[in-house]
N, C-alpha and C positions, 0 to 999 in steps of 0.2 A: 280497372274499369275506366279510368280517365283516358286511356289510350285506345279504347274501343272506337271503331268508326261510328260516325253519327247515326248511320242507318241501323247498325247492330244495337246501339244504345236505345234507339227508338223502339226496336222490336222487343227488347228486354223490358222496357218500361210498360209497353202494352201487355206483355205477358204477365208481368207482376200485377197489373190492374185486373186482368182476366182472372188470375188465381184468387185475387181478393174478392171478386164478385162470387166466385165458386165457393170460397170459404163462407161467405155470408149466407149462401143458399143452403149449405150443408150443416150450418151451426145447430139447427134445431131438429136434425134428423138422427136416426138411430145408428147410422153407419159410421162408427168411429174410425174404422180402418180407411175408409174413403176420405174422411176429413183429414186424417193424419197424412195421407199421401198428398193431398192438395196443399196443405200447410207446408209440408216439406218441399214441394215444388216451388211454392212461393218463396221459401227461404233460400233455395238455390238461385232463383232469379234475383232476389235482393242481394245475395252475396256477389253476383256478377256485376250488378250496377253500383256496388260499393256501399250498400246500406248494411254494414256489419252488425249493428245492434238489432235491426229488424230481422236479419237472417238468423242470428243466434236465438232470438225470442221464438221464431218459428220452429227452428230445429228442436229447441227444448220442449215446446208444446207438442210437437209430433212424437217425441219419445215418450211423453206422458200418455198420449192417445194410443200409441202402438209401440210398446217397448222393444219389440223384436226386430225393428227396422235398422239393421246395422249400417246400411248405406247412409242413413241420417247421421249416425255417429261419425262415420268416415268424413262426410262433408263438414260437419261441425268441427272435427279435429283439424282438418286442413285450414279452415277459416281461422281458428284460434292460433295456429302456427303463424299465419299471415299477419295476425293482429299483435304478435309478440307475446301472447299469453301461453307460454310453452308448457308450464306445469298443468294448466287446465287441459291443454291439447293432449298431453300424455295420459292424463286420467281418462279422457274421453276415448282416445284410440285404444287404450288398454282394455276398455270395456267391450270391445268387439269380440263376439264369440264365434261367428260363422267362419269356417276355415277359408273359404274363398275371399271373404271380405277382409279377413286378417292379412292375407297375402297382399291384397290391394293396399292395405294400410301400412305395410311394413316400411315403405320408403318415407312417407310423412312422419311416421313414428320415430324412425331413426333420425330424421331431421330435427324433430322436437327434442329428442334426447341430446343431440349434439348442441343445439342452441341453448338448452337449459344447463349446459356444462355437466352432462351425465354421460361421459364418453364410454364408460365400461358397459353401459346398457346399449349404447348405440352400436358398438363395434361388432358383436355377433350378428346383429341384423344386417349390417352393411356387408360383412364378409360373406354371409349366406347369399345375399342378393348378388354380390359380385361373382360368386361361384356358379350360380344358376342363371336361368333366364328370368330376369326380374319382371314381376307383373306390372310394376309402375316404376317410373324414374329411370331414365336412360343410364347406360353404363358410365357416361361422362359425368353425370351429376352424382352418381354413387361414388365415383372416384373423388369428386370434389368434397363430399362429406367425409370420406375416408381420410383425406389429407388433414382436414380439421381435427378429426378424432385422434389421429396419430400424433399430431402436435399437442393436443390436450393431454395425451398420455405420456408425453416426453419421448415418443418413438420417432425421433426426427429422421433417422435413416429410412424407415419405412415410408414416411411422408415424402422424402426426397425421391425415393424410388418411384412412387406413384406420379409425382410431378414429371420426372424424366420420361416415364412411359407415355404420359399424355403428350409431352412435347415431341417425342420421336414418332409415335404411332398415329397421332391425330393432329398433326401440325397445321392442317387446313380446316379443322373443325372450329367454328366460331365459338361454341360453348366451351370447348376444351381450352382454347386460347384465353378466354376470360377467366377460367378457373386457374390456369397457369399464371396469369397476371396477378390474380388475387393471392395465390400461394407465394409467388416471388416477392410481392410487396410485403407480405407478412414476415418474411425473414430478412427484410432490409435490402433486397435486390431491386432498387427503384428503377434502374436502367432496364433490367430484364422484364420487369412488369410493364414498363412503358412500351417496350417493343412488342410485347404480347397484345396489349390493347390496340396499338396502332395497326398491327396485322389483322386483328379481328375486325376493326372498322373497315379495312380495305375489302374484306371478304363478305361482310354482312350485307344483307339486303332486306328491304321491307321492314316489317315489325321487328325482325331480329336485330336490325341496326339500332332501333330505339333502345333495346336492352343493353347493347354494347355501349351506346352513348351514355346511358345511365351509369354503367359500371365504370367507364373511363372518366366521366365527370366526377364521380365520388373519389376515384383514385387521385385525380388532379387536385381536388379540394383538400384531401387529407395532406397533400404535400404543398399546400399554399400556392399552387400554380393556378391562380384565379382566372387568368385569361383563357387558358386551355379548358378549365372547368366550365366557364361561361359559354365557350364555343360548343362544348359537348351538350350542355343542358339546353342551349338555345333551340336545338332541333326538337325538343320534347315539350316546349312551353306552349300552352294554349293561350293566345292573347286575350281571350274573352272570358275565361273562367279560371279560378284558382284550382291548381292540382297539387299533388304531393311534391312536385318538382319546382313549383313557382318560387318558394322561399329560397331554395338552394341556388337557383339561377340568379335571383336578385342579389343575394349575398355575394356570390362570385363576381357578378357584373360590377357591383359597386366597388369591391376590393380591387378589381382590375382597372378601375377608372372609366368604365363604360357607362357613365352616369346617364347619358341621354337615353340609351337603350333601356336601362332599368327604370328611368322616370316614365318613358313612354308606356312600358308594360304596366307599371303601377297605376298610371292614370287611366289606361284603357280598362283595367279591371275594375277601377272605381266607377267608371261610367257604366260598365256592364252589370256589375253586381253590388253596387253601393260600397260603403266603407267597410273594408275587411281589416281589422286592427293590425294584424301582423304585416300586411302589405302596405297599409297607409303609414305605418311607422317608418318604413323604408322611404316612401315618397316624401314624408315630412323631413327626414334626415337629409335627403338629396336637395330639397328646396332650401333648407337651411345652409347646406354646404355651398350652394351656388349663390347665396345671398338673397334669395327670394323670401325674405323674412315674413312679409305680409301673408303670403299664401301658406307658408309653413306654419305660422301661428294659427291661422284659420283652421287648418287641418287638425292640429293638435287640440284645439278647443272642441272640435267635433268628436275626436277620439275621447276626450275627457267626458263629454256628455254621454257617450256610449258606455264607457267603463269608468264611472265616477270613483270607484275604489282604487284605481290605478294612479298613484301619485306621480309616477314618472312623467306623464303627459303634462301635468301642471308645472312640474319643475322645469321641463324643457321650454314651456311657454314663458316662464320667468326669465330664463337665460336670454330668450329672444327679446323680451321686453327691455332688458338691460341694453342690448345692442340697438334697439329702436329708440333709446333715450327715455323710456318710460320706467324710470326707477321706482316711482311710487307704486305703479301697478305691479311691478315685480315684488316689491316689499310686501304688498298686500297678499300676494300668493304665498310668500314664505310665512307670513304671520298666521295665515289660516291653516297652515299645514299642521296636522296633529302628530304627536310622537308615535301614536299607535300605527299610523299609516306607513311609517318608514322604519319602525323598530325591527332590527335584525336583518335589514336589507342594506348591505354595504355600499352598493353603487348609489342608492337613493340618499343614504346618510351623508355620503361624501358630496353629492351634488347639493344637498341642502346646506352643508357646511360652506361650500364654495360660494353659494348665493349669499349667505350671511356675511361672508368675508368681503365680497364685492360691494355689498350694500352698506357695509359698516355696522351691521347688526351684531349684538352679542351672541355668544354661544357657538360660534363657528368651530372653534378648536375641540369643544366637547363632542359635537356631532361627528367631526372627523375622527376623533379617537374611538368613538363607538363604532364607526364604520370600519376602522382598522381591526378592532377586536372581532367584529362579525365576519370580516373578509380576510382573515389573517393569511390564508393560503393564496391570495390573489396579488400578483405583482403590481398590477395597476392601482390597487387600493393602497399598497405601501407607497408607491410613487406619488400618488395623489396626496397622501398624508404628509410626506416629506415636503412637497411643493407648497402645501397650504401652511405648514408650520414655518417655513422659511419666509413666506410672504406676509406673515402676521404683523400687526403693529407691535413694534419692539420697545415702546416707550414705557419702561418700568412697570410692566403688568404684574400686579401683586400675586397673581395665581402661580407665578414661577418662583417666587421667593419663599422657600420653605425652610423653616428652622426646626419645627417640631413635627414628629410623625403624626399624621392625621388621615382621615379619609381623603382619597385622591392623591396620596403621596406614594412614591416608590422609595422603599427603605433598603439601604445597602448594608449588609452585615459581612464581617470578616472574621475568620478563625484560622490562623496560620495562612496556608496557601489557598484555603477554601474561601470563595466569595459567593454569596447568594443575594438575590434581590427579591423583595416582595412588594407588590402594589396592593394597597388596601382599597378594596372596592365596596361601594355602598350597595350596589345591586348584585345580581348573579355574576360571579367572577368568570373571566375568560382565561382558561389555563395557559393559552399560548403567550399571554402577556404577564405571566407570573402573578396573576391576581389572586387574592385571597379575600374571602367574605369577612364581614365585620364579626360574625359569630365564630370565626376560626380562632382557636386558642393562640395561634401565632400572632394574629392581629391584636388580641388583647395584650400580649406581651410587648407589642411595639408602640401602641397608641400613647402619645404624650412624651415619648422619649426623644432625646437629642443626640447630636453627634458626640461621640466619645463615651456614651453610656454603654455599660455592659448589659447584654441581653441574654437571659437564661431561658432557653427553649426547652431544655430537658434537664432534670436534676434527680437522677436515680442512682442507687448504689452501684449499679453496673456501668452506667453510662451517663456522662454529663455533656451537654451541648451549650457552651458559653461562647457568645460572639461579641465583637465590638461593633457598635453602630458607627459606620464610617461616613455615611452621607444620607441626607434626606432631599429628595428631588420631587418636583412636580411630575406626575405620571405622564404629562404631555411631553416634557423634556426627555424623560427616560425612553418613551416610545419612539420619539424622533431619533435619539442616539442609537437605539437598538435597530430601528428600521434602516438607517443609513449605513451603519457599520456592517450589517449582515446582508445587505441587499444582494450583492453579487453572489454570495454563497447560496442564498436561498433561491435566487432567480437568475442563474448564470446566462440564460438565453435572452433575457430582457434587455433591450438597447437603451432604456431610459436613463440608467445610471451606471457609471463605471468608476472603479477606483484605479489609481495609478501611483506607482512608487517612483520617486526620482531623487537624485542626489541634490541636497540643498545648495551645495556649492556650484551646481551646474543645472539651473532651472530651464535650460533651453528646450527640453522635451515638453515640459509643462507649458511654456510660452508658445511653442509651436501648436499644441493642441488648442489652446485658448485663441490663438490667431485664426486657426481654421474655423473654429466655432463662430468667432466674430465675423469672418468673411461670409460664411453661410448665412448668418442672420442679416448682414448688411445687404447681400445680393438679393435675398428673399424679400426684404423690406422694400428695396428699390423697385423690384418687379411688381409688388403689390401696389405701390403708389403710382406706377405707370400703367396700372389696370391690366397687367398680363398674368397676374397670379391671384386666385381667389383667397379670401381670408382664411378659410378652413385649411387650405394647403399651406399657407404661411404659418399657421399655428402648428401644424404637424412638423414643419421644417425647423422651427425654433423651439419645439418641445414645450409649448404652452397650450392652454385651452383656448378655444375661439373667443370666449368672453374676455379672458385676460388680454389677448392680443387686441381685441376691440378697445378695451380701456386704455391700453398703451398707445394705440393708434389715435384715439381721440385726443389724448394729451399731446401727442406729437403734432397733430394737425393744428392744435391751438398755437403751438410754438412756431409752426411754419407760417 
């Protein structure tokens, strides 16, 4: 609907209003069939203008008023497929009883089966459509669904055969080229996919070109080609209203460094439609990136008033307050933040931890640990915990000095070559961190024990499990050691942390790496102080957060 010409959209809106007036006139009359038809027509108009909920409500009411209208089921099923509600679409389309209507619904039903990962039910429909003259769905799109279904069933040779047939026989068909591009991308042939999309763009005209730009943009975005993705999406963006493509374009443009373009669009949309949270978030981030902290803060405060339950906006405001030198204001934000607002949200827990660390407030490491438990599969959360642990105040903190096993400790046990570790948690345990709850029998066996103690976990006639307690650590220390030791194995593609082996007698390799890192940091810092590099980019280059770099820069300026 968002790509409809303005004139067509206007006609549909007027049609929807006319149908609504007709519904009002027929409400109190006896002719249920006439009412059903008008409500169904209004549902179709609403579907075309993008009011999915209104359309579904109208279709449902029409089917109550006149249960034999299979065309309504067909329209409802198609709409549900478009909304991603595939099982509901299947149930609706399977309910069609009229022979002609069933033939019309065969293609959307096959699509719903495919997208619901039910290929065995999709395949006979598609093969039947491919053999005959399909009532709906061109042969190209039937072939596209067949490729997907064959892949789902592991029939890769059949899928390859269909792809080759499309490439050879329909090499100048835009839809076929897009399907070939998608199919090649699915099997890792990035070059072949890119070539198919490029050729499709050369051949496509009018509204067809919009569909190709959308497919090509999604392809480039999947492969982190942000500049190409932004260029494809740019042709689809409406500068005066939000559409399904707006957020994709903004994300791609920002990641491609096209900040002014993204900022202009976000600000135009705010002027035209008011504050739209998902768009305003991007605008605020760009303003913060380019050091326009005052306006970034104002926008975040406006977002907070619109969505008071979203703590992320207040946390971002506190980071900006630190950079503005308003530490007391930042501290007040942190103090007012309740645990319930950030519980189980790893990014927010880590941000709250960083703020407490920057401001010298207690509890930073505990929040960071909880963030690590909640976001254990996220490389950035691990990296953030490692960074925060290393930057903590290291002056004899008693929470790290553990002699006796207690809540918050990690206990190491040894039995021959076997080593196990248990972290005794007061609250619900996180299995990824080897945590056990206080009411766990193992915890009962460990509490109060010291290094060297024998721990009996099982004492049965058939089996005994006797361990020696070899170490008691703070859970924070154990989590840090685990995160840093296993980072590369868990997240091999993440650039934040790398391990290196070198010969102690020849540290030249290590020294060379350190010198390169020092040179990058030195060059970036000089560019920042000469006003040719924004602080956010400096932070990226040196692997620190913007707030950390600001704190370091403030100290450096005092020294200068």
